[in-house]
Phi, psi and omega in degrees: 000129180283164179298325179290323176293331181281316188265328187303315179299320179295313181295320174300316178296320180294319179296316179295321177299314179302316182300309185290323177291329175292327175294319177300312180297318181293306183287324176288327179289335177243058187307306186293323177295319180291318178296322177298315179296318179294319177299314178301326179280358177091014179284121179286150179049053190302318181297316180292318180298318179296316179301312181296317181297316179298318178297319179293322178296320178294313180300312180295320179296318177296323176301314179292317183304312183267351182067038181249116186053048186303315182297320178293317177300319180294321177296318179300311178296322177301312182297316179297317180298315181292316179297313180297321180298312181292321182285324190255340183237050182274070182305332183293347177265356180268110182249335190265352182222105186295320181295317178294321178299315179297318179295317180291325176296320179298316178297319178300310183296320179296318180294321177296321177295319177297318177301324176296319176298322178295322178293330173298319177295321179298317183283321188259345179086181190280349187091178186288337182260089184200147174298328176310319183286323181290324182288327181264348183074009181247162178251116179262151176288000000 
């Protein structure tokens, strides 16, 4: 096993963890602004949905961070990412502002790319440096 095969999955998991926890800090830190934006976007029970989403993001992020039930955590984060992307970055409904439509499309595309990275984790596993491997005594790819 090369050094890149050994370290790349860990570094990838850490980068994804950083991304999702920074989102938790950003959206949780501006609770009222986030709830207002979600309400404006048509999300019902926005405060409750935000609370649940933040809890799921934290749970999924910790899963990736420690490599504990990594595939489950990646599926969880994938689901939250796709649902949030469709609800909050529905660029196809913006007709009157070309700049806003383009910006929302960029956010949509970035989130879809992140979701693709999460699917790689689902398919390939956490890599060799993960609690998943220590608990089972096996080495997962």
